[in-house]
Backbone as ProteinMPNN parsed JSONL, in Angstrom:
{"seq_chain_A": "MEYNVISILVREPVKVGTKLQDVLSLYGCVIRTRLGLHREEIAGGIIILELSGDQKQIDLLVAELNEIEGIEFKQIII", "coords_chain_A": {"N_chain_A": [[-104.152, -2.751, -69.269], [-101.756, 0.57, -68.098], [-99.653, 1.677, -66.266], [-98.764, 4.637, -64.797], [-95.99, 6.049, -63.426], [-94.288, 8.494, -61.326], [-91.316, 8.741, -60.174], [-89.711, 11.273, -57.08], [-86.426, 12.63, -56.42], [-85.584, 14.819, -54.231], [-83.203, 17.093, -53.669], [-82.781, 19.556, -52.581], [-84.84, 20.837, -50.528], [-85.525, 22.857, -49.227], [-85.131, 24.885, -51.101], [-86.148, 24.532, -53.654], [-88.804, 23.569, -53.048], [-91.46, 25.374, -52.846], [-91.721, 25.697, -55.29], [-91.591, 22.74, -56.821], [-94.51, 22.46, -55.646], [-96.052, 24.396, -56.336], [-96.075, 23.185, -59.053], [-96.919, 20.605, -58.998], [-99.096, 21.169, -57.735], [-100.466, 22.183, -59.748], [-101.095, 20.658, -62.144], [-102.642, 18.864, -60.403], [-104.682, 17.445, -61.362], [-104.005, 15.061, -62.692], [-102.554, 13.746, -61.231], [-103.227, 10.655, -59.693], [-102.297, 9.538, -57.593], [-100.276, 10.247, -54.55], [-97.783, 9.942, -53.261], [-95.345, 10.947, -49.499], [-92.241, 10.883, -49.148], [-90.071, 11.6, -46.11], [-86.796, 12.105, -45.701], [-84.064, 11.965, -42.951], [-81.339, 12.01, -42.774], [-81.178, 12.46, -45.644], [-81.445, 14.96, -45.606], [-83.758, 15.763, -47.052], [-86.128, 14.386, -49.673], [-88.448, 12.457, -51.252], [-90.849, 11.532, -53.322], [-93.178, 10.238, -54.289], [-95.273, 9.301, -57.5], [-98.493, 8.396, -58.965], [-99.734, 8.592, -61.909], [-102.471, 9.406, -64.158], [-105.398, 10.204, -66.829], [-105.207, 12.921, -69.227], [-102.967, 12.745, -71.318], [-101.516, 14.709, -72.79], [-101.66, 17.037, -70.234], [-99.6, 14.995, -68.785], [-97.403, 15.146, -69.929], [-96.842, 17.811, -69.969], [-96.516, 18.882, -67.217], [-94.531, 16.812, -67.006], [-92.378, 17.979, -68.725], [-92.008, 20.504, -66.69], [-90.751, 19.798, -64.727], [-88.613, 18.792, -65.763], [-87.433, 21.314, -65.319], [-86.732, 22.091, -63.135], [-84.525, 23.363, -60.616], [-82.087, 21.354, -58.654], [-83.887, 18.654, -58.195], [-84.296, 15.659, -59.065], [-85.498, 13.216, -61.303], [-87.442, 10.046, -62.09], [-89.237, 8.473, -64.99], [-91.917, 6.429, -64.773], [-93.2, 4.122, -66.902], [-95.203, 0.905, -67.367]], "CA_chain_A": [[-104.249, -1.769, -68.066], [-100.782, 0.411, -68.042], [-99.067, 2.442, -64.65], [-97.707, 6.033, -65.118], [-95.467, 6.675, -62.248], [-92.839, 9.178, -61.221], [-90.489, 9.076, -58.596], [-89.061, 12.314, -57.58], [-85.64, 13.077, -55.312], [-85.794, 16.349, -53.537], [-82.16, 16.992, -52.824], [-82.925, 20.798, -51.71], [-86.218, 20.423, -50.458], [-85.876, 24.143, -48.537], [-84.749, 25.751, -52.013], [-87.568, 24.328, -54.149], [-90.177, 22.963, -52.254], [-92.287, 25.753, -53.138], [-91.928, 25.938, -56.802], [-92.292, 22.101, -56.732], [-95.143, 21.788, -55.115], [-96.691, 24.9, -57.138], [-96.084, 22.786, -60.126], [-97.546, 19.365, -58.647], [-101.02, 21.631, -57.884], [-100.897, 22.529, -61.235], [-101.567, 19.231, -62.53], [-102.814, 17.726, -59.738], [-105.67, 16.713, -62.27], [-103.403, 14.203, -63.665], [-101.49, 13.132, -60.186], [-103.945, 9.813, -59.06], [-101.556, 9.228, -55.751], [-99.035, 11.088, -54.234], [-96.538, 9.414, -51.917], [-94.278, 11.745, -49.668], [-91.338, 10.114, -48.231], [-89.12, 12.032, -45.674], [-85.405, 11.371, -44.77], [-83.832, 13.623, -42.848], [-80.461, 11.872, -42.917], [-80.174, 13.134, -46.729], [-82.002, 16.267, -45.438], [-84.593, 15.76, -48.247], [-86.999, 13.206, -49.611], [-88.816, 10.915, -52.098], [-92.279, 12.265, -53.785], [-93.93, 8.84, -55.8], [-97.177, 10.116, -58.206], [-98.836, 7.581, -60.154], [-100.307, 9.023, -62.725], [-103.485, 9.123, -64.876], [-105.622, 10.863, -67.738], [-104.882, 13.105, -70.246], [-101.464, 12.696, -72.104], [-100.405, 16.01, -72.859], [-100.988, 17.38, -69.425], [-98.858, 14.484, -68.06], [-96.015, 16.024, -70.555], [-96.768, 19.208, -69.136], [-95.906, 17.922, -66.168], [-92.663, 16.232, -66.884], [-91.61, 19.187, -68.987], [-91.854, 21.693, -65.346], [-90.277, 19.114, -63.603], [-87.562, 19.009, -66.026], [-87.131, 22.545, -65.375], [-86.954, 22.536, -61.394], [-83.152, 22.061, -60.224], [-82.633, 20.823, -57.125], [-84.745, 17.459, -58.341], [-83.453, 14.974, -59.54], [-86.616, 12.307, -61.263], [-88.011, 9.407, -63.194], [-90.83, 8.483, -65.543], [-91.809, 4.404, -65.402], [-94.656, 3.315, -67.644], [-95.516, -0.114, -67.153]], "C_chain_A": [[-102.534, -0.7, -68.383], [-100.962, 1.747, -66.797], [-97.883, 2.992, -65.098], [-97.197, 6.394, -63.664], [-94.387, 7.102, -62.154], [-92.644, 9.367, -60.002], [-89.798, 10.159, -58.597], [-87.978, 12.585, -56.454], [-85.62, 14.348, -55.141], [-84.834, 16.4, -53.042], [-82.543, 18.144, -52.031], [-84.429, 21.405, -51.809], [-87.129, 22.342, -50.133], [-85.885, 25.653, -49.95], [-85.609, 25.447, -53.067], [-88.971, 23.715, -54.064], [-91.446, 24.097, -52.581], [-92.428, 25.99, -54.723], [-92.457, 24.316, -57.31], [-93.511, 22.013, -56.396], [-96.391, 23.175, -55.846], [-97.135, 24.259, -58.568], [-96.976, 21.478, -59.956], [-99.166, 20.013, -58.365], [-101.458, 22.09, -58.983], [-101.635, 21.338, -62.244], [-101.565, 18.211, -61.763], [-104.125, 16.812, -60.288], [-105.338, 15.054, -62.807], [-102.506, 12.95, -62.379], [-103.31, 12.382, -59.587], [-103.669, 9.572, -57.294], [-100.293, 9.604, -55.555], [-98.534, 10.4, -52.913], [-95.48, 10.258, -51.532], [-93.131, 10.972, -48.439], [-89.91, 11.045, -47.471], [-88.04, 11.682, -45.069], [-84.272, 12.41, -43.988], [-82.304, 13.306, -42.559], [-79.928, 12.258, -44.456], [-81.149, 14.667, -47.35], [-82.827, 16.901, -47.033], [-85.374, 14.719, -48.102], [-87.138, 12.561, -50.784], [-90.63, 11.426, -52.183], [-92.528, 11.208, -54.899], [-95.05, 9.665, -56.352], [-97.183, 8.939, -59.155], [-100.005, 8.855, -60.408], [-101.62, 8.783, -64.022], [-104.506, 10.002, -65.836], [-104.881, 11.538, -68.492], [-103.285, 13.422, -70.572], [-100.138, 14.101, -71.942], [-100.509, 16.846, -71.608], [-100.207, 16.611, -68.199], [-97.167, 14.856, -68.993], [-95.613, 17.357, -70.497], [-95.957, 19.245, -68.354], [-94.621, 17.587, -65.622], [-92.02, 17.359, -67.578], [-91.122, 19.924, -68.276], [-91.33, 20.515, -64.6], [-88.428, 19.193, -63.859], [-86.87, 20.76, -65.387], [-87.033, 22.845, -64.015], [-85.246, 21.712, -60.953], [-83.177, 22.192, -58.644], [-83.384, 19.174, -56.883], [-84.066, 16.909, -58.964], [-84.965, 13.642, -59.936], [-86.766, 11.105, -62.37], [-89.198, 8.939, -63.633], [-90.484, 6.986, -65.343], [-93.121, 4.55, -65.59], [-94.491, 1.999, -67.377], [-96.554, -0.786, -67.738]], "O_chain_A": [[-101.866, -1.418, -69.127], [-101.926, 2.463, -66.528], [-96.791, 2.587, -65.497], [-97.922, 6.96, -62.847], [-93.419, 6.526, -62.65], [-93.291, 9.86, -59.078], [-89.189, 10.454, -59.625], [-88.517, 12.809, -55.37], [-85.648, 15.033, -56.164], [-84.837, 15.93, -51.904], [-82.68, 17.946, -50.824], [-84.995, 22.091, -52.66], [-88.21, 22.86, -50.415], [-86.343, 26.794, -49.888], [-85.921, 26.525, -53.572], [-89.883, 23.499, -54.862], [-92.553, 23.56, -52.55], [-93.435, 26.54, -55.167], [-93.457, 24.259, -58.027], [-93.932, 21.091, -57.094], [-97.582, 22.864, -55.84], [-98.158, 24.582, -59.171], [-97.806, 21.299, -60.847], [-100.201, 19.446, -58.716], [-102.629, 22.381, -59.228], [-102.658, 21.442, -62.921], [-101.006, 17.123, -61.906], [-104.497, 15.751, -59.785], [-106.118, 14.175, -63.172], [-102.056, 11.82, -62.567], [-104.271, 13.059, -59.223], [-104.379, 9.482, -56.292], [-99.341, 9.327, -56.285], [-98.998, 10.455, -51.774], [-94.646, 10.587, -52.376], [-93.294, 10.666, -47.258], [-88.866, 11.18, -48.109], [-88.081, 11.031, -44.024], [-83.789, 13.434, -44.473], [-81.742, 14.28, -42.056], [-78.728, 12.385, -44.704], [-81.426, 15.184, -48.433], [-82.638, 17.882, -47.752], [-85.54, 14.098, -47.052], [-86.164, 12.103, -51.382], [-91.393, 11.601, -51.233], [-92.186, 11.283, -56.079], [-95.634, 10.555, -55.735], [-96.276, 8.562, -59.896], [-100.701, 9.595, -59.712], [-101.468, 7.817, -64.77], [-104.327, 11.108, -65.328], [-103.765, 11.051, -68.674], [-102.611, 14.296, -70.027], [-99.019, 14.372, -71.506], [-99.531, 17.589, -71.528], [-100.066, 17.076, -67.067], [-96.042, 14.748, -68.504], [-94.559, 17.916, -70.802], [-94.785, 19.565, -68.547], [-93.955, 17.799, -64.609], [-91.012, 17.78, -67.011], [-89.998, 20.341, -68.555], [-91.832, 20.515, -63.476], [-87.479, 19.413, -63.106], [-85.68, 20.942, -65.13], [-87.29, 24.011, -63.717], [-84.838, 20.551, -60.92], [-83.866, 22.78, -57.81], [-83.455, 18.598, -55.798], [-83.132, 17.472, -59.535], [-85.485, 13.143, -58.938], [-86.221, 11.241, -63.465], [-90.179, 8.923, -62.89], [-89.423, 6.4, -65.559], [-93.987, 4.949, -64.812], [-93.32, 1.804, -67.051], [-96.806, -1.943, -67.404]]}, "name": "protein", "num_of_chains": 1, "seq": "MEYNVISILVREPVKVGTKLQDVLSLYGCVIRTRLGLHREEIAGGIIILELSGDQKQIDLLVAELNEIEGIEFKQIII"}
């Protein structure tokens, strides 16, 4: 069994919030679990996604995340 997890650090939530939400909604079919953690002291937050399903859709999600300025993310496959 494989785990495919993406952690997203949202540095500029006001600037990227709508775009990021649109991308996550578009690829909701491959997002099995989503957890959001808000931190006021860093004026942003962290989103953790557990992915499963069509690898092409996951690759498209990762490509679109790469296009969003104001976030940093890491993909972990175990």
